[in-house]
C-alpha positions in Angstrom: 66.3 142.9 4.2 67.4 142.5 8.0 70.9 140.7 8.4 69.8 139.4 12.1 70.3 135.7 12.4 69.1 135.7 15.8 65.0 136.4 14.3 65.7 133.9 11.2 65.7 131.4 14.2 62.0 132.0 14.3 61.8 130.1 10.8 63.4 127.1 12.6 61.8 124.4 14.7 64.3 123.6 17.5 65.4 120.2 16.6 67.2 122.2 13.7 68.3 125.4 16.1 70.6 121.9 17.6 71.5 121.0 14.5 72.6 124.5 13.9 74.5 124.7 17.4 76.1 121.5 16.0 77.0 123.1 12.9 78.6 126.3 15.2 80.7 123.7 16.8 82.1 121.7 14.6 83.2 125.4 12.5 84.6 126.5 15.4 86.7 122.8 15.8 88.3 122.7 12.8 88.9 127.1 12.3 89.4 127.9 16.1 88.0 130.8 14.9 86.4 133.1 18.8 84.1 134.5 17.1 82.2 131.7 16.3 81.7 131.1 20.1 80.1 134.1 20.4 77.3 133.5 17.6 77.6 129.6 19.1 76.7 131.1 22.4 73.5 132.7 21.2 72.9 130.4 18.9 72.2 128.0 22.0 70.6 130.7 23.9 68.1 130.8 21.0 67.6 126.9 20.9 66.4 126.7 24.0 63.9 129.0 24.5 59.8 128.1 24.6 58.4 129.6 21.3 55.6 128.1 19.0 57.0 125.1 17.9 57.7 124.9 14.2 57.7 123.4 11.3 60.9 122.5 9.9 61.9 125.6 7.6 65.0 123.7 5.3 65.5 126.9 3.0 66.2 128.9 5.8 68.2 125.8 7.3 70.2 125.4 4.4 70.9 129.5 4.4 72.3 129.5 8.0 74.8 126.7 7.3 76.3 127.6 3.7 76.4 130.7 6.0 78.7 129.1 8.8 80.5 127.3 6.2 81.1 130.3 3.8 82.3 132.2 7.3 84.0 129.4 8.7 86.3 128.8 5.2 86.9 133.1 4.9 88.4 132.7 8.5 90.8 129.9 7.2 92.1 132.0 4.4 95.9 133.9 4.4 96.1 137.1 4.1 99.7 138.3 3.1 101.0 140.6 5.0 103.7 143.2 4.1 
């Protein structure tokens, strides 16, 4: 199993790709986690690609949104320091 989100974008339609970019922007607005900027730039780049229009794959879309939400939630969990 590959953990390559860029390849996972192939399963999404162009509209779904833009919805993922919007979810990343919202997650960044809530958490201010800098890594989301990098992921958002890559997602935006992939959303602009002109490839064969795909049908909506809502399972893949839901997996992306859940992973973005979980990653954002984990980034705001306080880490105890000694």
